[in-house]
Structures are given as structure tokens and as C-alpha cells.
C-alpha angles and dihedrals in degrees: 000000000000120000109215126223102232113216115263088226088062095055112128102161101184122153110230114212113228088232089066090058091050091053095054101057149002104301113165127203093264092054092045088055090055090052089053095044099040109027125070098175142348117214127188092217107173141011111207103199138145091269094049102040100026095237126126119250120241132209091259100038121033097156140002120213126208115209124190113207115194110207131210091214141359096278128082125176110230088225087071092058091045091052090053091046090052091050096053117063096212136070111278136209114197126209108195116204124198116169106307094339132094137190132179124229135176143155124217105258117200132185112247088216091234123152092249121114122270089248091063106094091197090077091070128090114211120205132199120304124254122194143178129236119267115275135173111289091229094056110141110267125221129221118265114274118262110264139172098217143349094280091053091048091051091051092050093049092050098039096076090047091054091047091049089054092052092046092050091053090049093050092049090049093048091053090051093046092049089066094060140026139294106061121258112294100214100097106130122177103178114139125221090252089058095045121109122220112240135190125245090251091055092048091051092047089051093046091052091048091052092049092048092049092049089054089050090054090050090052092050091048090052091052090048093052091052097045117095103175113097098218092050091048089054091053093047091049089055090050090049092051091053091048092051091049090052090050090049091054091050094050091047089054089051093048092049093053118080128212118259 
């Protein structure tokens, strides 16, 4: 996963008190405890806006904010990120810092198209979170991707995260499949001429479907390992075979769709 070199002109560098996050949305006592236990500091690091990245705003994306969250340990409850997302009425990209390591995380944040003002965070719908693996914090950063407007920039910042999430699920599945027949089911032969262009929303929907199906396969495998009766094992094996075929179809759809 690429780390991007955020423009110096976009630097904001403001520490955000945790109390400000609590004030902007429903944060219960359990979630506050996770903030205390897991988060050292929240910094509003960059504001990617028309005046800082020289791209026009769109109706759906006027600005993109980059938040750096310094962690006390390696774990971070996703409810913490969602609380921050709810508190800030713009799309967010998170850089999570733990010691000398960094990872990037984000959820696709869509306007609910309500009549409420842009400053009202309740008008946003927040999807599932995608994240990279940990990497050294001083990894060389790359320039921002070329984009026509703020919406295009947001899609290109999120696109690699979504692809990373799909790839990670595939790798985990391939390891599991290698332990038992049949052979791994992720052989995709679609050519670029056959590929269909898909939107970011479609790629995210597909990534979430793949992840959900992989979890379903894990649940069925767990049931199979516990079951002792032969006739029930036969039925569960048939269920497992159907689930794997469904996962194969999903991954073939992903392989046959090219990035925009």
C-alpha cells in the first residue's frame, strides 16, 4: 500500500482533544474507555481542499481530512475510528501510528443527500473500514495521484485500500485452501479487454461480500470440525462446497473488473 506525501500547503497540524469527539456524537462509557486505553493523541494533520491541492470541489466531496491517530498499543477498536468519522463532517483518511510503524485506514463516507447542512455529520453514511498492513513510518511516500476534482481524488485514495482488503482476504483463503483439497479457487484469467469498469461503490460492495463469504466458510469449517456423525458431516461438506463456489464467483467478478 502506498503512503502518500501530503502537500505541505495542506498541513493543518491541530491536536483534537478526545472530549471534542465525545461532544459530537453518541459515545458511551465503554467506547470512551477504549479511547483512553488505546489512543494517545488525535491530530488533524492535513486538510485537502481546493485551495490546498488545486482541485475543484464537487457536490459530494468538498474537502478530505487526514487524521493521524497515535496509539498506545497495536490494537484499535474500529468504534473509535467511527466515532471520529461521525464527529467530522468530511471524508477522512486515517494514519495510525504505533511506535515506529504506520498503517492507513478509512471507510467510504457518503453523503446521505439530506437537506441538512454540510456541517451536520449526521448526513453522512459510513461504511466498513479498510486498512493496510503495518509498515515502517519512514517508508518513502509517493505524490498524490493525478485527479480531476476532489471526488476523483477521494476515489483514488480509497481505491488501493479496498484492493488491499480484497487481496488480504484472498491470501488468507489461499492459505486455508492449501491445507485441504480441492486446489485454491482463485485462478482468474480475464483479460483487460474483457474487464468491466466498476465504480468505487461497486468495488467496496464486492470487497465486503468477499470478506463476509470468507467468514461464512470459516464458520462452516468450524462446524465440520466439531461434527462427529457421518451423515451430518456429509451435509455440512455439501454446504461448504456451495459456499466455496459462491466465493469463487465473487472473486472472479473482482478479478474481471479493472481499477478505474
